[in-house]
N, C-alpha and C positions, 0 to 999 in steps of 0.2 A: 732432733728433729721429730715431731708428733705428727702421725699419720692417721689420716682420716679412715683409709683402706689398705689393706696388705693383701696382694694377690700372691698365691703361691703356685710358681709355673709361668713360664712365659711363652705357652705356645699361643696358637693363632685366636683362640677361646679368651685366654686371659689378658691378651694384648688388646682384644677388641673392646672386652669389659674396662680394661683401664683406660683405654682411649675416651670412652663414653663417660665415665666417672670424672675424669679430669675434664671434659668439657664442660661438665655439670658445676666445675669449680673444687671437687673435692682433690685433697692433697693424696695422690696413691703412690705405693711401693710395690712394684713387681719383682718377686726373687725365683730366680732361675739356677739351677745348678750346673746346668752346662754353660759353656763361653759363649754360646751362640741363642739367640732368642728365634722362636718361630714355630717350634714344636714341628707339627705334622707339615706345615707349611714351609718346611726350612728348604734351602737350595744349598747343596753340599757337592764338594769334588771327591766323590768316592773312589775315583780310579784317576790316575794322573791324567789330566788335560780333559776329564770330562766332568762337567757339572749337571746336576739334576735334581730334581725333587726327590727326595729319598723316602717320602712316606706318603705323601699326598696323592692318591689314586685318581681323584675326581676334583674339579674347581666349579663343577655346575652347582653345586651345593651354597656356594657363597652367597649370601642374600645381597642382591642387587642393591637395596636400600641402604646398606653396610657400605657399600663400595661407593656409593654415591655420597654418601655423610662424610666419610674419611677421605673423598677426592682421591682414589687410589690410582684412577687414571692419569690425574695431574701429576701424580708423584711416579710416574712410569710404568704403572700396571698396563699390561696389554695381554688379553687371553687370545690365543690363537685356537680357533675352532679345530677340532680333529677331523678329519675325512673320514674316520671309521669309528665305530665305538667297540666290537667286540671281536675278537678271531679264535676260532675254535679249530686247532687240527685234530685230526683222528687217525687211529690206527691203521687204517687201510689207504693214507695218502692224501685223503680227500680234505675238504676243510670248510669251515662255515664263517663269512666275513659280513659283519652286520654294519649297517650304517652306509654313507654316501648315496642313499637313493637307491640302495641296490637290496635291501633287506628281504623284500618280496621276493625276486627273483632268486637269492642266496637261499631262503627257506623253502620256496618251491623245488629247488634241487634235491631236497632231502623229502619233502611231503607236500603235495600239491595241497591236501587238506589243510596244513598246517598252514601254509601261504593265505589260504582261504580266512581261517581263522585269526591271521595277525593285524588287521584292521581292527577288528571288533575287541580284540586285546587291548590294543592302544588305546582306544576309543575309552573302553569303559575305565581303564585306570587313571587316564588323563582326567575323565569326568569326576570322579572321586578327589583326586589331587587337587583339582581347583579349589575345592570347599575345604580339604583337611589342611591346605597349606595358608589358608586364611587364618584357621584357628591355632596352628602351629605358630603363627607369628603373634599371637597375642599372650600377655602375661596371664598366667591361670589366675581365675576369679578367687578373692579372698571369700572368707567366710561371714562377712559383714552384709549388711544389707544391700552396699553397692554391689559386692561380689555377686550377689544373688542375682541381681538384676542383670549384671553382664552375663552371667553363666546362662539365663533365660535367653538373652540376645543370641548368644553363641548356639544354643539348642537351635533355635529357629533356623539357623543356615544351616543344619543339618537336615532339619525338617523340608527344606525346600530342594533336597535331593530328591530325584524321582525315584520310585519303588524299587528298579533295577539297580540304581546307584548305591540305594540303603542296602541292599542285599549284598553289593560288591565290596562295602564299606565293611559290613561285618565280617566277611568271609577274607578280606585282606587283613584285618586287624587280628582275627583269631586263628586262622586255619594255616597250617604249614605251607612252605612254597611248594614244595610238591603237589599238595593237593590241589592247590589251583593252577599250577602248571599242567597237570595232568587234565584238569577239566577242559583247558584249551587245544593242547597239542597233542600228537601221538609219538614224534620223532624224538628219540632220547638226545641226539646233538643239538635239536632245537631246544628242548627243555634245559639242557645244561649250559647253554649259552646265556639263556635267561637266568637261570639259577644261580650262575655266578653273581649277579647283581642281589642276590637274597641272601649271601653268605660273606660277601666282601666287606673287611671291616670288622668283623666280630667271629666269623668262623663256626657258628653254629650248625646244627644239621638243617638240611634242608626239609628234614621230617618234624623239626622244632615247631610245636605250635606256635603262631604268632611271626614266623620267620617271613610270612608273605607281606607283611608290613613293609620289609625292607624293599620288595619290588617297587611298592609305592612310593616309597620316600624316593628312590632316585627318578621318579617322574617330577618331583618337587623342583628339580635342578632347573636352573636356566642360566646360559652362556649367550652373551652378547644378544640379548633380546629373543633368543629363541628357547622356548620351555621345552623341557624334558631333555634338552641336550648334556 
Protein backbone atom coordinates (compact mmCIF):
# COMPACT_ATOMS: atom_id res chain seq x y z
CA UNK A 1 0.00 0.00 0.00
CA UNK A 2 1.21 3.51 -0.78
CA UNK A 3 0.96 6.29 1.78
CA UNK A 4 0.63 10.02 1.27
CA UNK A 5 2.25 10.80 4.61
CA UNK A 6 4.38 8.79 7.03
CA UNK A 7 4.68 10.18 10.56
CA UNK A 8 7.57 8.96 12.69
CA UNK A 9 6.48 8.76 16.31
CA UNK A 10 3.04 8.17 17.78
CA UNK A 11 3.20 10.89 20.39
CA UNK A 12 0.34 13.32 20.93
CA UNK A 13 1.70 15.79 18.36
CA UNK A 14 2.13 13.08 15.74
CA UNK A 15 -1.33 11.67 16.40
CA UNK A 16 -2.98 15.09 16.10
CA UNK A 17 -1.17 15.72 12.80
CA UNK A 18 -2.22 12.28 11.56
CA UNK A 19 -5.85 12.95 12.48
CA UNK A 20 -5.99 16.25 10.59
CA UNK A 21 -4.24 14.77 7.56
CA UNK A 22 -6.60 11.78 7.52
CA UNK A 23 -9.59 14.11 7.82
CA UNK A 24 -8.27 15.95 4.76
CA UNK A 25 -8.35 12.68 2.82
CA UNK A 26 -4.69 11.72 3.04
CA UNK A 27 -3.54 8.14 3.59
CA UNK A 28 -1.44 8.32 6.74
CA UNK A 29 0.88 5.81 8.39
CA UNK A 30 2.07 6.42 11.97
CA UNK A 31 5.17 4.51 13.12
CA UNK A 32 5.84 4.12 16.85
CA UNK A 33 8.63 2.01 18.36
CA UNK A 34 6.78 1.39 21.63
CA UNK A 35 3.84 -0.93 22.04
CA UNK A 36 1.63 1.98 23.09
CA UNK A 37 0.90 5.33 21.45
CA UNK A 38 0.39 8.68 23.10
CA UNK A 39 3.91 9.85 23.88
CA UNK A 40 3.90 12.41 26.68
CA UNK A 41 0.12 12.07 27.02
CA UNK A 42 0.12 8.33 27.77
CA UNK A 43 -1.35 6.87 30.97
CA UNK A 44 0.48 3.87 32.38
CA UNK A 45 0.51 1.65 35.46
CA UNK A 46 3.98 2.47 36.76
CA UNK A 47 3.47 0.69 40.11
CA UNK A 48 0.95 -2.13 40.67
CA UNK A 49 -2.59 -0.80 40.94
CA UNK A 50 -1.71 2.84 40.27
CA UNK A 51 -2.24 4.46 36.88
CA UNK A 52 -1.14 7.97 36.11
CA UNK A 53 0.15 10.20 33.35
CA UNK A 54 3.85 9.40 33.31
CA UNK A 55 5.08 12.44 31.40
CA UNK A 56 2.41 15.13 30.99
CA UNK A 57 2.87 17.79 33.66
CA UNK A 58 0.18 20.06 32.22
CA UNK A 59 -2.97 19.76 30.13
CA UNK A 60 -3.62 23.49 29.93
CA UNK A 61 -1.60 23.83 26.72
CA UNK A 62 -3.96 21.54 24.80
CA UNK A 63 -5.50 23.89 22.24
CA UNK A 64 -9.28 24.00 22.88
CA UNK A 65 -9.86 24.22 19.12
CA UNK A 66 -8.15 20.85 18.64
CA UNK A 67 -10.20 19.33 21.45
CA UNK A 68 -13.39 20.57 19.78
CA UNK A 69 -12.37 19.43 16.30
CA UNK A 70 -11.61 15.94 17.54
CA UNK A 71 -14.66 15.83 19.84
CA UNK A 72 -12.46 14.63 22.68
CA UNK A 73 -15.20 15.14 25.25
CA UNK A 74 -17.47 12.95 23.16
CA UNK A 75 -14.79 10.26 23.34
CA UNK A 76 -14.65 10.46 27.12
CA UNK A 77 -12.11 13.18 27.87
CA UNK A 78 -12.88 15.01 31.09
CA UNK A 79 -10.36 17.49 32.44
CA UNK A 80 -10.55 17.95 36.20
CA UNK A 81 -9.38 21.39 37.27
CA UNK A 82 -6.78 21.14 40.02
CA UNK A 83 -7.46 23.16 43.17
CA UNK A 84 -3.85 24.34 43.47
CA UNK A 85 -1.08 25.05 40.99
CA UNK A 86 2.32 24.82 42.70
CA UNK A 87 3.66 23.71 46.08
CA UNK A 88 7.08 24.68 47.41
CA UNK A 89 8.35 23.31 50.76
CA UNK A 90 11.34 25.03 52.37
CA UNK A 91 14.10 23.79 54.65
CA UNK A 92 12.67 25.55 57.72
CA UNK A 93 9.37 23.64 57.56
CA UNK A 94 7.39 26.43 55.92
CA UNK A 95 5.80 26.17 52.50
CA UNK A 96 4.29 28.16 49.67
CA UNK A 97 1.02 26.85 48.20
CA UNK A 98 -0.20 28.63 45.08
CA UNK A 99 -3.68 28.61 43.56
CA UNK A 100 -7.12 27.94 44.92
CA UNK A 101 -7.76 31.65 45.32
CA UNK A 102 -5.09 31.78 48.03
CA UNK A 103 -2.02 32.84 46.07
CA UNK A 104 -2.00 36.46 47.27
CA UNK A 105 -2.28 35.44 50.93
CA UNK A 106 0.35 32.73 50.48
CA UNK A 107 2.80 35.17 48.90
CA UNK A 108 2.06 37.82 51.54
CA UNK A 109 3.21 35.39 54.23
CA UNK A 110 6.67 35.59 52.67
CA UNK A 111 6.65 39.18 51.45
CA UNK A 112 3.86 41.78 51.58
CA UNK A 113 5.71 43.68 48.87
CA UNK A 114 5.63 40.63 46.58
CA UNK A 115 1.93 40.15 47.26
CA UNK A 116 1.33 43.74 46.16
CA UNK A 117 3.34 43.12 42.97
CA UNK A 118 1.57 39.86 42.11
CA UNK A 119 -1.54 41.34 40.38
CA UNK A 120 0.64 43.55 38.16
CA UNK A 121 2.86 40.58 37.24
CA UNK A 122 -0.15 38.45 36.28
CA UNK A 123 -1.86 41.29 34.40
CA UNK A 124 1.18 42.15 32.31
CA UNK A 125 1.92 38.55 31.34
CA UNK A 126 -1.73 38.00 30.40
CA UNK A 127 -1.76 41.16 28.28
CA UNK A 128 1.16 39.94 26.16
CA UNK A 129 -0.06 36.34 26.07
CA UNK A 130 -3.44 37.31 24.59
CA UNK A 131 -1.78 38.69 21.46
CA UNK A 132 1.11 36.24 21.12
CA UNK A 133 -1.19 33.26 21.47
CA UNK A 134 -3.11 34.43 18.40
CA UNK A 135 0.18 34.60 16.48
CA UNK A 136 1.34 31.21 17.76
CA UNK A 137 -1.79 29.61 16.32
CA UNK A 138 -1.05 30.95 12.84
CA UNK A 139 0.89 29.17 10.11
CA UNK A 140 4.21 31.02 9.63
CA UNK A 141 3.99 33.28 6.56
CA UNK A 142 5.56 32.03 3.33
CA UNK A 143 7.98 34.20 1.39
CA UNK A 144 5.56 34.84 -1.45
CA UNK A 145 3.34 37.87 -1.93
CA UNK A 146 0.47 36.41 0.08
CA UNK A 147 2.86 35.49 2.88
CA UNK A 148 4.21 39.02 3.03
CA UNK A 149 0.68 40.38 3.33
CA UNK A 150 -0.06 37.96 6.16
CA UNK A 151 3.19 38.91 7.89
CA UNK A 152 2.18 42.58 7.75
CA UNK A 153 -1.25 41.72 9.16
CA UNK A 154 0.38 39.85 12.04
CA UNK A 155 2.76 42.74 12.59
CA UNK A 156 -0.22 45.08 13.01
CA UNK A 157 -1.43 42.89 15.88
CA UNK A 158 1.84 43.53 17.69
CA UNK A 159 1.60 47.24 16.96
CA UNK A 160 -1.77 47.14 18.70
CA UNK A 161 -0.05 46.38 22.00
CA UNK A 162 0.37 49.22 24.45
CA UNK A 163 3.87 50.64 24.90
CA UNK A 164 4.06 48.84 28.24
CA UNK A 165 3.05 45.53 26.66
CA UNK A 166 5.58 45.98 23.84
CA UNK A 167 8.37 46.45 26.38
CA UNK A 168 7.12 43.45 28.33
CA UNK A 169 7.01 41.33 25.17
CA UNK A 170 10.62 42.22 24.33
CA UNK A 171 11.72 41.43 27.90
CA UNK A 172 9.86 38.11 28.00
CA UNK A 173 11.22 37.01 24.64
CA UNK A 174 14.85 37.97 25.26
CA UNK A 175 15.66 38.16 28.96
CA UNK A 176 16.28 35.37 31.45
CA UNK A 177 13.59 34.21 33.85
CA UNK A 178 15.73 35.35 36.77
CA UNK A 179 15.98 38.90 35.40
CA UNK A 180 12.23 39.19 34.90
CA UNK A 181 11.33 37.66 38.27
CA UNK A 182 13.92 39.83 40.05
CA UNK A 183 12.25 42.89 38.58
CA UNK A 184 8.95 42.00 40.28
CA UNK A 185 9.71 40.04 43.45
CA UNK A 186 12.17 40.09 46.36
CA UNK A 187 11.52 36.77 48.11
CA UNK A 188 13.53 33.79 46.87
CA UNK A 189 10.75 31.23 47.56
CA UNK A 190 8.28 33.34 45.58
CA UNK A 191 10.72 33.65 42.69
CA UNK A 192 11.45 29.92 42.90
CA UNK A 193 7.81 28.86 42.66
CA UNK A 194 7.34 30.97 39.52
CA UNK A 195 10.80 30.05 38.24
CA UNK A 196 9.79 26.39 38.12
CA UNK A 197 7.41 27.26 35.28
CA UNK A 198 10.36 28.76 33.40
CA UNK A 199 12.47 25.57 33.44
CA UNK A 200 9.97 22.69 33.42
CA UNK A 201 10.08 20.71 30.20
CA UNK A 202 13.55 21.83 29.13
CA UNK A 203 15.56 22.38 32.33
CA UNK A 204 17.76 25.15 31.04
CA UNK A 205 19.09 27.47 33.70
CA UNK A 206 16.77 30.30 34.81
CA UNK A 207 19.74 32.52 33.93
CA UNK A 208 19.54 31.46 30.27
CA UNK A 209 18.61 34.38 27.97
CA UNK A 210 15.13 33.81 26.58
CA UNK A 211 14.02 31.53 29.42
CA UNK A 212 11.54 34.20 30.52
CA UNK A 213 9.46 33.25 27.47
CA UNK A 214 8.50 29.98 29.16
CA UNK A 215 6.88 32.00 31.97
CA UNK A 216 4.75 33.59 29.27
CA UNK A 217 4.09 30.31 27.48
CA UNK A 218 2.37 28.83 30.52
CA UNK A 219 -0.05 31.76 30.58
CA UNK A 220 -1.21 30.60 27.13
CA UNK A 221 -2.90 27.65 28.83
CA UNK A 222 -6.64 27.17 29.17
CA UNK A 223 -8.59 24.51 31.07
CA UNK A 224 -12.38 24.29 31.04
CA UNK A 225 -12.62 27.80 29.55
CA UNK A 226 -10.41 29.30 32.28
CA UNK A 227 -7.42 31.13 30.71
CA UNK A 228 -4.02 30.64 32.30
CA UNK A 229 -5.07 27.43 34.08
